Jmol script that loads the backbone (N, CA, C; Angstrom):
load data "model"
ATOM      1  N   UNK A   1      56.987 -16.920 -28.900  1.00  0.00           N
ATOM      2  CA  UNK A   1      58.282 -16.345 -28.615  1.00  0.00           C
ATOM      3  C   UNK A   1      58.464 -16.187 -27.108  1.00  0.00           C
ATOM      4  N   UNK A   2      59.661 -16.475 -26.663  1.00  0.00           N
ATOM      5  CA  UNK A   2      60.024 -16.291 -25.263  1.00  0.00           C
ATOM      6  C   UNK A   2      60.898 -15.042 -25.154  1.00  0.00           C
ATOM      7  N   UNK A   3      60.653 -14.245 -24.118  1.00  0.00           N
ATOM      8  CA  UNK A   3      61.411 -13.016 -23.882  1.00  0.00           C
ATOM      9  C   UNK A   3      62.213 -13.190 -22.594  1.00  0.00           C
ATOM     10  N   UNK A   4      63.520 -12.931 -22.666  1.00  0.00           N
ATOM     11  CA  UNK A   4      64.396 -13.092 -21.513  1.00  0.00           C
ATOM     12  C   UNK A   4      65.289 -11.878 -21.356  1.00  0.00           C
ATOM     13  N   UNK A   5      65.806 -11.745 -20.131  1.00  0.00           N
ATOM     14  CA  UNK A   5      66.770 -10.708 -19.814  1.00  0.00           C
ATOM     15  C   UNK A   5      67.829 -11.357 -18.937  1.00  0.00           C
ATOM     16  N   UNK A   6      69.091 -11.198 -19.294  1.00  0.00           N
ATOM     17  CA  UNK A   6      70.182 -11.764 -18.521  1.00  0.00           C
ATOM     18  C   UNK A   6      71.140 -10.657 -18.125  1.00  0.00           C
ATOM     19  N   UNK A   7      71.459 -10.606 -16.833  1.00  0.00           N
ATOM     20  CA  UNK A   7      72.470  -9.700 -16.310  1.00  0.00           C
ATOM     21  C   UNK A   7      73.603 -10.567 -15.793  1.00  0.00           C
ATOM     22  N   UNK A   8      74.826 -10.225 -16.166  1.00  0.00           N
ATOM     23  CA  UNK A   8      75.957 -10.969 -15.627  1.00  0.00           C
ATOM     24  C   UNK A   8      77.031 -10.000 -15.158  1.00  0.00           C
ATOM     25  N   UNK A   9      77.837 -10.484 -14.211  1.00  0.00           N
ATOM     26  CA  UNK A   9      78.904  -9.682 -13.620  1.00  0.00           C
ATOM     27  C   UNK A   9      80.230 -10.355 -13.947  1.00  0.00           C
ATOM     28  N   UNK A  10      81.107  -9.596 -14.582  1.00  0.00           N
ATOM     29  CA  UNK A  10      82.447 -10.087 -14.896  1.00  0.00           C
ATOM     30  C   UNK A  10      83.421  -9.637 -13.814  1.00  0.00           C
ATOM     31  N   UNK A  11      84.455 -10.405 -13.622  1.00  0.00           N
ATOM     32  CA  UNK A  11      85.459 -10.089 -12.608  1.00  0.00           C
ATOM     33  C   UNK A  11      86.113  -8.729 -12.895  1.00  0.00           C
ATOM     34  N   UNK A  12      86.426  -7.955 -11.856  1.00  0.00           N
ATOM     35  CA  UNK A  12      86.980  -6.609 -12.060  1.00  0.00           C
ATOM     36  C   UNK A  12      88.455  -6.601 -12.472  1.00  0.00           C
ATOM     37  N   UNK A  13      89.132  -7.732 -12.434  1.00  0.00           N
ATOM     38  CA  UNK A  13      90.550  -7.757 -12.814  1.00  0.00           C
ATOM     39  C   UNK A  13      90.730  -7.663 -14.327  1.00  0.00           C
ATOM     40  N   UNK A  14      89.648  -7.750 -15.085  1.00  0.00           N
ATOM     41  CA  UNK A  14      89.715  -7.637 -16.542  1.00  0.00           C
ATOM     42  C   UNK A  14      89.868  -6.180 -16.956  1.00  0.00           C
ATOM     43  N   UNK A  15      90.632  -5.955 -18.024  1.00  0.00           N
ATOM     44  CA  UNK A  15      90.706  -4.615 -18.592  1.00  0.00           C
ATOM     45  C   UNK A  15      89.419  -4.372 -19.395  1.00  0.00           C
ATOM     46  N   UNK A  16      89.239  -3.146 -19.847  1.00  0.00           N
ATOM     47  CA  UNK A  16      88.045  -2.830 -20.642  1.00  0.00           C
ATOM     48  C   UNK A  16      88.001  -3.675 -21.924  1.00  0.00           C
ATOM     49  N   UNK A  17      89.152  -3.874 -22.554  1.00  0.00           N
ATOM     50  CA  UNK A  17      89.208  -4.658 -23.787  1.00  0.00           C
ATOM     51  C   UNK A  17      88.847  -6.117 -23.521  1.00  0.00           C
ATOM     52  N   UNK A  18      89.360  -6.655 -22.414  1.00  0.00           N
ATOM     53  CA  UNK A  18      89.060  -8.045 -22.070  1.00  0.00           C
ATOM     54  C   UNK A  18      87.583  -8.216 -21.735  1.00  0.00           C
ATOM     55  N   UNK A  19      86.998  -7.233 -21.056  1.00  0.00           N
ATOM     56  CA  UNK A  19      85.576  -7.290 -20.730  1.00  0.00           C
ATOM     57  C   UNK A  19      84.744  -7.235 -22.011  1.00  0.00           C
ATOM     58  N   UNK A  20      85.126  -6.372 -22.957  1.00  0.00           N
ATOM     59  CA  UNK A  20      84.411  -6.277 -24.230  1.00  0.00           C
ATOM     60  C   UNK A  20      84.527  -7.577 -25.019  1.00  0.00           C
ATOM     61  N   UNK A  21      85.691  -8.213 -24.948  1.00  0.00           N
ATOM     62  CA  UNK A  21      85.896  -9.482 -25.647  1.00  0.00           C
ATOM     63  C   UNK A  21      84.999 -10.565 -25.056  1.00  0.00           C
ATOM     64  N   UNK A  22      84.880 -10.585 -23.715  1.00  0.00           N
ATOM     65  CA  UNK A  22      84.020 -11.569 -23.047  1.00  0.00           C
ATOM     66  C   UNK A  22      82.564 -11.331 -23.426  1.00  0.00           C
ATOM     67  N   UNK A  23      82.126 -10.073 -23.443  1.00  0.00           N
ATOM     68  CA  UNK A  23      80.754  -9.736 -23.823  1.00  0.00           C
ATOM     69  C   UNK A  23      80.498 -10.148 -25.269  1.00  0.00           C
ATOM     70  N   UNK A  24      81.475  -9.921 -26.132  1.00  0.00           N
ATOM     71  CA  UNK A  24      81.350 -10.330 -27.534  1.00  0.00           C
ATOM     72  C   UNK A  24      81.187 -11.833 -27.671  1.00  0.00           C
ATOM     73  N   UNK A  25      81.896 -12.583 -26.838  1.00  0.00           N
ATOM     74  CA  UNK A  25      81.781 -14.048 -26.847  1.00  0.00           C
ATOM     75  C   UNK A  25      80.356 -14.468 -26.479  1.00  0.00           C
ATOM     76  N   UNK A  26      79.785 -13.840 -25.448  1.00  0.00           N
ATOM     77  CA  UNK A  26      78.429 -14.198 -25.022  1.00  0.00           C
ATOM     78  C   UNK A  26      77.381 -13.738 -26.033  1.00  0.00           C
ATOM     79  N   UNK A  27      77.610 -12.595 -26.671  1.00  0.00           N
ATOM     80  CA  UNK A  27      76.696 -12.112 -27.715  1.00  0.00           C
ATOM     81  C   UNK A  27      76.674 -13.110 -28.877  1.00  0.00           C
ATOM     82  N   UNK A  28      77.872 -13.562 -29.283  1.00  0.00           N
ATOM     83  CA  UNK A  28      77.973 -14.537 -30.368  1.00  0.00           C
ATOM     84  C   UNK A  28      77.315 -15.860 -29.971  1.00  0.00           C
ATOM     85  N   UNK A  29      77.497 -16.286 -28.724  1.00  0.00           N
ATOM     86  CA  UNK A  29      76.878 -17.530 -28.260  1.00  0.00           C
ATOM     87  C   UNK A  29      75.364 -17.435 -28.319  1.00  0.00           C
ATOM     88  N   UNK A  30      74.798 -16.291 -27.907  1.00  0.00           N
ATOM     89  CA  UNK A  30      73.350 -16.106 -27.974  1.00  0.00           C
ATOM     90  C   UNK A  30      72.853 -16.185 -29.415  1.00  0.00           C
ATOM     91  N   UNK A  31      73.544 -15.504 -30.309  1.00  0.00           N
ATOM     92  CA  UNK A  31      73.128 -15.503 -31.715  1.00  0.00           C
ATOM     93  C   UNK A  31      73.262 -16.886 -32.333  1.00  0.00           C
ATOM     94  N   UNK A  32      74.335 -17.605 -31.965  1.00  0.00           N
ATOM     95  CA  UNK A  32      74.527 -18.959 -32.490  1.00  0.00           C
ATOM     96  C   UNK A  32      73.437 -19.916 -32.018  1.00  0.00           C
ATOM     97  N   UNK A  33      72.886 -19.660 -30.824  1.00  0.00           N
ATOM     98  CA  UNK A  33      71.822 -20.501 -30.287  1.00  0.00           C
ATOM     99  C   UNK A  33      70.444 -20.094 -30.806  1.00  0.00           C
ATOM    100  N   UNK A  34      70.379 -19.043 -31.621  1.00  0.00           N
ATOM    101  CA  UNK A  34      69.118 -18.647 -32.245  1.00  0.00           C
ATOM    102  C   UNK A  34      68.384 -17.527 -31.548  1.00  0.00           C
ATOM    103  N   UNK A  35      69.063 -16.768 -30.706  1.00  0.00           N
ATOM    104  CA  UNK A  35      68.416 -15.654 -30.015  1.00  0.00           C
ATOM    105  C   UNK A  35      68.482 -14.386 -30.855  1.00  0.00           C
ATOM    106  N   UNK A  36      67.480 -13.547 -30.704  1.00  0.00           N
ATOM    107  CA  UNK A  36      67.452 -12.229 -31.331  1.00  0.00           C
ATOM    108  C   UNK A  36      67.658 -11.213 -30.211  1.00  0.00           C
ATOM    109  N   UNK A  37      68.799 -10.526 -30.193  1.00  0.00           N
ATOM    110  CA  UNK A  37      69.099  -9.571 -29.126  1.00  0.00           C
ATOM    111  C   UNK A  37      68.311  -8.295 -29.385  1.00  0.00           C
ATOM    112  N   UNK A  38      67.410  -7.976 -28.448  1.00  0.00           N
ATOM    113  CA  UNK A  38      66.545  -6.806 -28.568  1.00  0.00           C
ATOM    114  C   UNK A  38      67.253  -5.565 -28.052  1.00  0.00           C
ATOM    115  N   UNK A  39      67.946  -5.718 -26.925  1.00  0.00           N
ATOM    116  CA  UNK A  39      68.602  -4.572 -26.285  1.00  0.00           C
ATOM    117  C   UNK A  39      69.811  -5.067 -25.509  1.00  0.00           C
ATOM    118  N   UNK A  40      70.808  -4.211 -25.419  1.00  0.00           N
ATOM    119  CA  UNK A  40      72.040  -4.554 -24.708  1.00  0.00           C
ATOM    120  C   UNK A  40      72.538  -3.309 -23.990  1.00  0.00           C
ATOM    121  N   UNK A  41      72.950  -3.463 -22.742  1.00  0.00           N
ATOM    122  CA  UNK A  41      73.471  -2.347 -21.963  1.00  0.00           C
ATOM    123  C   UNK A  41      74.732  -2.778 -21.230  1.00  0.00           C
ATOM    124  N   UNK A  42      75.711  -1.896 -21.220  1.00  0.00           N
ATOM    125  CA  UNK A  42      76.889  -2.106 -20.391  1.00  0.00           C
ATOM    126  C   UNK A  42      76.797  -1.106 -19.245  1.00  0.00           C
ATOM    127  N   UNK A  43      76.727  -1.610 -18.035  1.00  0.00           N
ATOM    128  CA  UNK A  43      76.602  -0.740 -16.867  1.00  0.00           C
ATOM    129  C   UNK A  43      77.963  -0.371 -16.306  1.00  0.00           C
ATOM    130  N   UNK A  44      79.021  -0.939 -16.850  1.00  0.00           N
ATOM    131  CA  UNK A  44      80.368  -0.588 -16.432  1.00  0.00           C
ATOM    132  C   UNK A  44      80.783  -1.233 -15.117  1.00  0.00           C
ATOM    133  N   UNK A  45      81.839  -0.703 -14.546  1.00  0.00           N
ATOM    134  CA  UNK A  45      82.379  -1.214 -13.288  1.00  0.00           C
ATOM    135  C   UNK A  45      81.585  -0.619 -12.138  1.00  0.00           C
ATOM    136  N   UNK A  46      80.967  -1.483 -11.338  1.00  0.00           N
ATOM    137  CA  UNK A  46      80.129  -1.031 -10.217  1.00  0.00           C
ATOM    138  C   UNK A  46      80.503  -1.760  -8.942  1.00  0.00           C
ATOM    139  N   UNK A  47      80.181  -1.125  -7.845  1.00  0.00           N
ATOM    140  CA  UNK A  47      80.420  -1.718  -6.527  1.00  0.00           C
ATOM    141  C   UNK A  47      79.356  -2.776  -6.258  1.00  0.00           C
ATOM    142  N   UNK A  48      79.788  -3.901  -5.705  1.00  0.00           N
ATOM    143  CA  UNK A  48      78.871  -4.986  -5.366  1.00  0.00           C
ATOM    144  C   UNK A  48      78.249  -4.735  -3.988  1.00  0.00           C
ATOM    145  N   UNK A  49      77.085  -5.283  -3.750  1.00  0.00           N
ATOM    146  CA  UNK A  49      76.428  -5.147  -2.453  1.00  0.00           C
ATOM    147  C   UNK A  49      77.185  -5.937  -1.384  1.00  0.00           C
ATOM    148  N   UNK A  50      77.802  -7.034  -1.788  1.00  0.00           N
ATOM    149  CA  UNK A  50      78.618  -7.848  -0.880  1.00  0.00           C
ATOM    150  C   UNK A  50      79.743  -8.458  -1.703  1.00  0.00           C
ATOM    151  N   UNK A  51      80.797  -8.862  -1.032  1.00  0.00           N
ATOM    152  CA  UNK A  51      81.941  -9.412  -1.749  1.00  0.00           C
ATOM    153  C   UNK A  51      81.620 -10.764  -2.372  1.00  0.00           C
ATOM    154  N   UNK A  52      82.118 -10.953  -3.584  1.00  0.00           N
ATOM    155  CA  UNK A  52      82.022 -12.230  -4.287  1.00  0.00           C
ATOM    156  C   UNK A  52      83.447 -12.606  -4.661  1.00  0.00           C
ATOM    157  N   UNK A  53      83.894 -13.764  -4.244  1.00  0.00           N
ATOM    158  CA  UNK A  53      85.257 -14.232  -4.511  1.00  0.00           C
ATOM    159  C   UNK A  53      86.293 -13.201  -4.060  1.00  0.00           C
ATOM    160  N   UNK A  54      86.032 -12.575  -2.916  1.00  0.00           N
ATOM    161  CA  UNK A  54      86.903 -11.556  -2.307  1.00  0.00           C
ATOM    162  C   UNK A  54      87.067 -10.313  -3.182  1.00  0.00           C
ATOM    163  N   UNK A  55      86.088 -10.045  -4.026  1.00  0.00           N
ATOM    164  CA  UNK A  55      86.105  -8.858  -4.881  1.00  0.00           C
ATOM    165  C   UNK A  55      84.894  -8.001  -4.533  1.00  0.00           C
ATOM    166  N   UNK A  56      85.092  -6.682  -4.527  1.00  0.00           N
ATOM    167  CA  UNK A  56      83.998  -5.788  -4.136  1.00  0.00           C
ATOM    168  C   UNK A  56      83.424  -5.007  -5.322  1.00  0.00           C
ATOM    169  N   UNK A  57      83.965  -5.198  -6.534  1.00  0.00           N
ATOM    170  CA  UNK A  57      83.433  -4.542  -7.722  1.00  0.00           C
ATOM    171  C   UNK A  57      83.333  -5.560  -8.853  1.00  0.00           C
ATOM    172  N   UNK A  58      82.625  -5.177  -9.918  1.00  0.00           N
ATOM    173  CA  UNK A  58      82.491  -6.061 -11.068  1.00  0.00           C
ATOM    174  C   UNK A  58      81.962  -5.305 -12.275  1.00  0.00           C
ATOM    175  N   UNK A  59      82.239  -5.824 -13.462  1.00  0.00           N
ATOM    176  CA  UNK A  59      81.726  -5.261 -14.713  1.00  0.00           C
ATOM    177  C   UNK A  59      80.339  -5.850 -14.965  1.00  0.00           C
ATOM    178  N   UNK A  60      79.309  -5.010 -14.959  1.00  0.00           N
ATOM    179  CA  UNK A  60      77.933  -5.448 -15.183  1.00  0.00           C
ATOM    180  C   UNK A  60      77.570  -5.308 -16.654  1.00  0.00           C
ATOM    181  N   UNK A  61      76.809  -6.274 -17.160  1.00  0.00           N
ATOM    182  CA  UNK A  61      76.313  -6.203 -18.538  1.00  0.00           C
ATOM    183  C   UNK A  61      74.937  -6.862 -18.617  1.00  0.00           C
ATOM    184  N   UNK A  62      74.069  -6.314 -19.469  1.00  0.00           N
ATOM    185  CA  UNK A  62      72.701  -6.811 -19.612  1.00  0.00           C
ATOM    186  C   UNK A  62      72.408  -7.132 -21.074  1.00  0.00           C
ATOM    187  N   UNK A  63      71.774  -8.277 -21.290  1.00  0.00           N
ATOM    188  CA  UNK A  63      71.252  -8.645 -22.608  1.00  0.00           C
ATOM    189  C   UNK A  63      69.750  -8.863 -22.460  1.00  0.00           C
ATOM    190  N   UNK A  64      68.981  -8.275 -23.360  1.00  0.00           N
ATOM    191  CA  UNK A  64      67.545  -8.562 -23.444  1.00  0.00           C
ATOM    192  C   UNK A  64      67.333  -9.197 -24.813  1.00  0.00           C
ATOM    193  N   UNK A  65      66.715 -10.373 -24.842  1.00  0.00           N
ATOM    194  CA  UNK A  65      66.624 -11.112 -26.100  1.00  0.00           C
ATOM    195  C   UNK A  65      65.333 -11.922 -26.178  1.00  0.00           C
ATOM    196  N   UNK A  66      65.007 -12.313 -27.412  1.00  0.00           N
ATOM    197  CA  UNK A  66      63.848 -13.167 -27.670  1.00  0.00           C
ATOM    198  C   UNK A  66      64.341 -14.424 -28.361  1.00  0.00           C
ATOM    199  N   UNK A  67      63.577 -15.510 -28.202  1.00  0.00           N
ATOM    200  CA  UNK A  67      63.941 -16.766 -28.838  1.00  0.00           C
ATOM    201  C   UNK A  67      62.718 -17.660 -28.931  1.00  0.00           C
ATOM    202  N   UNK A  68      62.767 -18.589 -29.837  1.00  0.00           N
ATOM    203  CA  UNK A  68      61.724 -19.606 -29.917  1.00  0.00           C
ATOM    204  C   UNK A  68      62.253 -20.939 -29.380  1.00  0.00           C
ATOM    205  N   UNK A  69      63.548 -20.977 -29.054  1.00  0.00           N
ATOM    206  CA  UNK A  69      64.197 -22.180 -28.527  1.00  0.00           C
ATOM    207  C   UNK A  69      64.039 -22.209 -27.012  1.00  0.00           C
ATOM    208  N   UNK A  70      63.269 -23.145 -26.487  1.00  0.00           N
ATOM    209  CA  UNK A  70      63.045 -23.191 -25.046  1.00  0.00           C
ATOM    210  C   UNK A  70      64.255 -23.680 -24.264  1.00  0.00           C
ATOM    211  N   UNK A  71      65.200 -24.308 -24.923  1.00  0.00           N
ATOM    212  CA  UNK A  71      66.387 -24.825 -24.244  1.00  0.00           C
ATOM    213  C   UNK A  71      67.541 -23.835 -24.246  1.00  0.00           C
ATOM    214  N   UNK A  72      67.350 -22.666 -24.850  1.00  0.00           N
ATOM    215  CA  UNK A  72      68.421 -21.681 -24.975  1.00  0.00           C
ATOM    216  C   UNK A  72      68.941 -21.227 -23.622  1.00  0.00           C
ATOM    217  N   UNK A  73      68.066 -20.976 -22.660  1.00  0.00           N
ATOM    218  CA  UNK A  73      68.491 -20.449 -21.366  1.00  0.00           C
ATOM    219  C   UNK A  73      69.435 -21.427 -20.671  1.00  0.00           C
ATOM    220  N   UNK A  74      69.102 -22.696 -20.677  1.00  0.00           N
ATOM    221  CA  UNK A  74      69.977 -23.687 -20.062  1.00  0.00           C
ATOM    222  C   UNK A  74      71.336 -23.745 -20.737  1.00  0.00           C
ATOM    223  N   UNK A  75      71.344 -23.633 -22.053  1.00  0.00           N
ATOM    224  CA  UNK A  75      72.599 -23.696 -22.793  1.00  0.00           C
ATOM    225  C   UNK A  75      73.463 -22.468 -22.566  1.00  0.00           C
ATOM    226  N   UNK A  76      72.852 -21.279 -22.542  1.00  0.00           N
ATOM    227  CA  UNK A  76      73.644 -20.061 -22.330  1.00  0.00           C
ATOM    228  C   UNK A  76      74.129 -19.989 -20.885  1.00  0.00           C
ATOM    229  N   UNK A  77      73.329 -20.466 -19.938  1.00  0.00           N
ATOM    230  CA  UNK A  77      73.774 -20.473 -18.544  1.00  0.00           C
ATOM    231  C   UNK A  77      74.933 -21.449 -18.350  1.00  0.00           C
ATOM    232  N   UNK A  78      74.964 -22.537 -19.098  1.00  0.00           N
ATOM    233  CA  UNK A  78      76.106 -23.446 -19.053  1.00  0.00           C
ATOM    234  C   UNK A  78      77.355 -22.729 -19.559  1.00  0.00           C
ATOM    235  N   UNK A  79      77.195 -21.891 -20.576  1.00  0.00           N
ATOM    236  CA  UNK A  79      78.318 -21.108 -21.099  1.00  0.00           C
ATOM    237  C   UNK A  79      78.838 -20.147 -20.035  1.00  0.00           C
ATOM    238  N   UNK A  80      77.930 -19.502 -19.290  1.00  0.00           N
ATOM    239  CA  UNK A  80      78.348 -18.597 -18.215  1.00  0.00           C
ATOM    240  C   UNK A  80      79.074 -19.364 -17.107  1.00  0.00           C
ATOM    241  N   UNK A  81      78.564 -20.533 -16.755  1.00  0.00           N
ATOM    242  CA  UNK A  81      79.177 -21.323 -15.687  1.00  0.00           C
ATOM    243  C   UNK A  81      80.580 -21.789 -16.045  1.00  0.00           C
ATOM    244  N   UNK A  82      80.811 -22.078 -17.300  1.00  0.00           N
ATOM    245  CA  UNK A  82      82.112 -22.580 -17.748  1.00  0.00           C
ATOM    246  C   UNK A  82      83.171 -21.486 -17.869  1.00  0.00           C
ATOM    247  N   UNK A  83      82.744 -20.243 -17.955  1.00  0.00           N
ATOM    248  CA  UNK A  83      83.688 -19.137 -18.123  1.00  0.00           C
ATOM    249  C   UNK A  83      84.079 -18.593 -16.750  1.00  0.00           C
ATOM    250  N   UNK A  84      85.364 -18.642 -16.430  1.00  0.00           N
ATOM    251  CA  UNK A  84      85.830 -18.218 -15.111  1.00  0.00           C
ATOM    252  C   UNK A  84      85.792 -16.706 -14.925  1.00  0.00           C
ATOM    253  N   UNK A  85      85.583 -15.946 -16.002  1.00  0.00           N
ATOM    254  CA  UNK A  85      85.488 -14.489 -15.893  1.00  0.00           C
ATOM    255  C   UNK A  85      84.146 -14.042 -15.331  1.00  0.00           C
ATOM    256  N   UNK A  86      83.131 -14.907 -15.381  1.00  0.00           N
ATOM    257  CA  UNK A  86      81.789 -14.562 -14.899  1.00  0.00           C
ATOM    258  C   UNK A  86      81.689 -14.901 -13.411  1.00  0.00           C
ATOM    259  N   UNK A  87      81.386 -13.881 -12.599  1.00  0.00           N
ATOM    260  CA  UNK A  87      81.242 -14.099 -11.156  1.00  0.00           C
ATOM    261  C   UNK A  87      79.809 -14.492 -10.807  1.00  0.00           C
ATOM    262  N   UNK A  88      78.831 -13.834 -11.415  1.00  0.00           N
ATOM    263  CA  UNK A  88      77.417 -14.124 -11.168  1.00  0.00           C
ATOM    264  C   UNK A  88      76.624 -13.830 -12.435  1.00  0.00           C
ATOM    265  N   UNK A  89      75.457 -14.458 -12.559  1.00  0.00           N
ATOM    266  CA  UNK A  89      74.539 -14.163 -13.657  1.00  0.00           C
ATOM    267  C   UNK A  89      73.125 -14.439 -13.181  1.00  0.00           C
ATOM    268  N   UNK A  90      72.183 -13.784 -13.827  1.00  0.00           N
ATOM    269  CA  UNK A  90      70.774 -13.969 -13.506  1.00  0.00           C
ATOM    270  C   UNK A  90      69.972 -13.822 -14.789  1.00  0.00           C
ATOM    271  N   UNK A  91      69.137 -14.808 -15.084  1.00  0.00           N
ATOM    272  CA  UNK A  91      68.266 -14.762 -16.249  1.00  0.00           C
ATOM    273  C   UNK A  91      66.823 -14.712 -15.775  1.00  0.00           C
ATOM    274  N   UNK A  92      66.066 -13.788 -16.359  1.00  0.00           N
ATOM    275  CA  UNK A  92      64.671 -13.588 -15.983  1.00  0.00           C
ATOM    276  C   UNK A  92      63.803 -13.719 -17.226  1.00  0.00           C
ATOM    277  N   UNK A  93      62.721 -14.480 -17.136  1.00  0.00           N
ATOM    278  CA  UNK A  93      61.744 -14.575 -18.221  1.00  0.00           C
ATOM    279  C   UNK A  93      60.724 -13.452 -18.041  1.00  0.00           C
ATOM    280  N   UNK A  94      60.388 -12.783 -19.138  1.00  0.00           N
ATOM    281  CA  UNK A  94      59.448 -11.657 -19.066  1.00  0.00           C
ATOM    282  C   UNK A  94      58.070 -12.051 -19.578  1.00  0.00           C
ATOM    283  N   UNK A  95      57.056 -11.538 -18.892  1.00  0.00           N
ATOM    284  CA  UNK A  95      55.687 -11.650 -19.392  1.00  0.00           C
ATOM    285  C   UNK A  95      55.362 -10.338 -20.113  1.00  0.00           C
ATOM    286  N   UNK A  96      54.115 -10.151 -20.490  1.00  0.00           N
ATOM    287  CA  UNK A  96      53.770  -8.951 -21.260  1.00  0.00           C
ATOM    288  C   UNK A  96      54.000  -7.665 -20.472  1.00  0.00           C
ATOM    289  N   UNK A  97      53.891  -7.719 -19.146  1.00  0.00           N
ATOM    290  CA  UNK A  97      54.099  -6.528 -18.321  1.00  0.00           C
ATOM    291  C   UNK A  97      55.582  -6.181 -18.238  1.00  0.00           C
ATOM    292  N   UNK A  98      56.428  -7.180 -18.147  1.00  0.00           N
ATOM    293  CA  UNK A  98      57.867  -6.955 -18.127  1.00  0.00           C
ATOM    294  C   UNK A  98      58.368  -6.397 -19.445  1.00  0.00           C
ATOM    295  N   UNK A  99      57.817  -6.902 -20.533  1.00  0.00           N
ATOM    296  CA  UNK A  99      58.203  -6.417 -21.864  1.00  0.00           C
ATOM    297  C   UNK A  99      57.792  -4.955 -22.012  1.00  0.00           C
ATOM    298  N   UNK A 100      56.577  -4.620 -21.586  1.00  0.00           N
ATOM    299  CA  UNK A 100      56.083  -3.244 -21.674  1.00  0.00           C
ATOM    300  C   UNK A 100      56.927  -2.308 -20.807  1.00  0.00           C
ATOM    301  N   UNK A 101      57.290  -2.770 -19.612  1.00  0.00           N
ATOM    302  CA  UNK A 101      58.113  -1.955 -18.721  1.00  0.00           C
ATOM    303  C   UNK A 101      59.472  -1.671 -19.353  1.00  0.00           C
ATOM    304  N   UNK A 102      60.102  -2.690 -19.937  1.00  0.00           N
ATOM    305  CA  UNK A 102      61.416  -2.494 -20.558  1.00  0.00           C
ATOM    306  C   UNK A 102      61.345  -1.545 -21.747  1.00  0.00           C
ATOM    307  N   UNK A 103      60.285  -1.655 -22.544  1.00  0.00           N
ATOM    308  CA  UNK A 103      60.124  -0.748 -23.683  1.00  0.00           C
ATOM    309  C   UNK A 103      59.953   0.688 -23.205  1.00  0.00           C
ATOM    310  N   UNK A 104      59.182   0.869 -22.145  1.00  0.00           N
ATOM    311  CA  UNK A 104      58.962   2.204 -21.578  1.00  0.00           C
ATOM    312  C   UNK A 104      60.267   2.767 -21.026  1.00  0.00           C
ATOM    313  N   UNK A 105      61.039   1.937 -20.337  1.00  0.00           N
ATOM    314  CA  UNK A 105      62.320   2.362 -19.763  1.00  0.00           C
ATOM    315  C   UNK A 105      63.303   2.765 -20.861  1.00  0.00           C
ATOM    316  N   UNK A 106      63.350   1.982 -21.945  1.00  0.00           N
ATOM    317  CA  UNK A 106      64.244   2.304 -23.060  1.00  0.00           C
ATOM    318  C   UNK A 106      63.837   3.605 -23.746  1.00  0.00           C
ATOM    319  N   UNK A 107      62.536   3.825 -23.927  1.00  0.00           N
ATOM    320  CA  UNK A 107      62.088   5.049 -24.594  1.00  0.00           C
ATOM    321  C   UNK A 107      62.389   6.278 -23.731  1.00  0.00           C
ATOM    322  N   UNK A 108      62.267   6.136 -22.403  1.00  0.00           N
ATOM    323  CA  UNK A 108      62.606   7.258 -21.515  1.00  0.00           C
ATOM    324  C   UNK A 108      64.101   7.553 -21.578  1.00  0.00           C
ATOM    325  N   UNK A 109      64.924   6.513 -21.596  1.00  0.00           N
ATOM    326  CA  UNK A 109      66.372   6.703 -21.670  1.00  0.00           C
ATOM    327  C   UNK A 109      66.760   7.352 -22.991  1.00  0.00           C
ATOM    328  N   UNK A 110      66.105   6.944 -24.071  1.00  0.00           N
ATOM    329  CA  UNK A 110      66.382   7.518 -25.384  1.00  0.00           C
ATOM    330  C   UNK A 110      66.000   8.998 -25.409  1.00  0.00           C
ATOM    331  N   UNK A 111      64.836   9.331 -24.844  1.00  0.00           N
ATOM    332  CA  UNK A 111      64.391  10.725 -24.800  1.00  0.00           C
ATOM    333  C   UNK A 111      65.345  11.568 -23.953  1.00  0.00           C
ATOM    334  N   UNK A 112      65.839  10.997 -22.879  1.00  0.00           N
ATOM    335  CA  UNK A 112      66.769  11.727 -22.007  1.00  0.00           C
ATOM    336  C   UNK A 112      68.076  12.007 -22.736  1.00  0.00           C
ATOM    337  N   UNK A 113      68.577  11.045 -23.502  1.00  0.00           N
ATOM    338  CA  UNK A 113      69.808  11.234 -24.277  1.00  0.00           C
ATOM    339  C   UNK A 113      69.625  12.344 -25.314  1.00  0.00           C
ATOM    340  N   UNK A 114      68.481  12.327 -25.988  1.00  0.00           N
ATOM    341  CA  UNK A 114      68.204  13.331 -27.016  1.00  0.00           C
ATOM    342  C   UNK A 114      68.108  14.729 -26.392  1.00  0.00           C
ATOM    343  N   UNK A 115      67.538  14.804 -25.192  1.00  0.00           N
ATOM    344  CA  UNK A 115      67.416  16.085 -24.500  1.00  0.00           C
ATOM    345  C   UNK A 115      68.809  16.606 -24.091  1.00  0.00           C
ATOM    346  N   UNK A 116      69.680  15.698 -23.645  1.00  0.00           N
ATOM    347  CA  UNK A 116      71.026  16.103 -23.254  1.00  0.00           C
ATOM    348  C   UNK A 116      71.844  16.580 -24.445  1.00  0.00           C
ATOM    349  N   UNK A 117      71.619  16.002 -25.633  1.00  0.00           N
ATOM    350  CA  UNK A 117      72.348  16.420 -26.825  1.00  0.00           C
ATOM    351  C   UNK A 117      71.937  17.827 -27.272  1.00  0.00           C
ATOM    352  N   UNK A 118      70.672  18.164 -27.063  1.00  0.00           N
ATOM    353  CA  UNK A 118      70.142  19.449 -27.536  1.00  0.00           C
ATOM    354  C   UNK A 118      70.511  20.597 -26.636  1.00  0.00           C
TER     355      UNK A 118
END
end "model"
wireframe off; spacefill off
backbone 0.3
color backbone group
């Protein structure tokens, strides 16, 4: 199994509904290509470190997924390149240390949410 994490930035001119629709399209594309989505985070509208296409903010979203298809990353990145709503994307392959770090980070975030509810 291959473990990957992809972060992409959508253009800020999209409304929340349009951004959710774009994320849904990419989620469906991943599943259609045979990926198992382990974790998903929406980081919302954030300020960019530098301007991209004369824009200083963007909608950030993260997918963490596993797959046995080695060609999946190339195919999903082609999908990102073809969509004009995507300003930037980055896909990272994880080794056992990256997987352990992400699991630890998720468990800490979950514990923090539970503490805030109580």
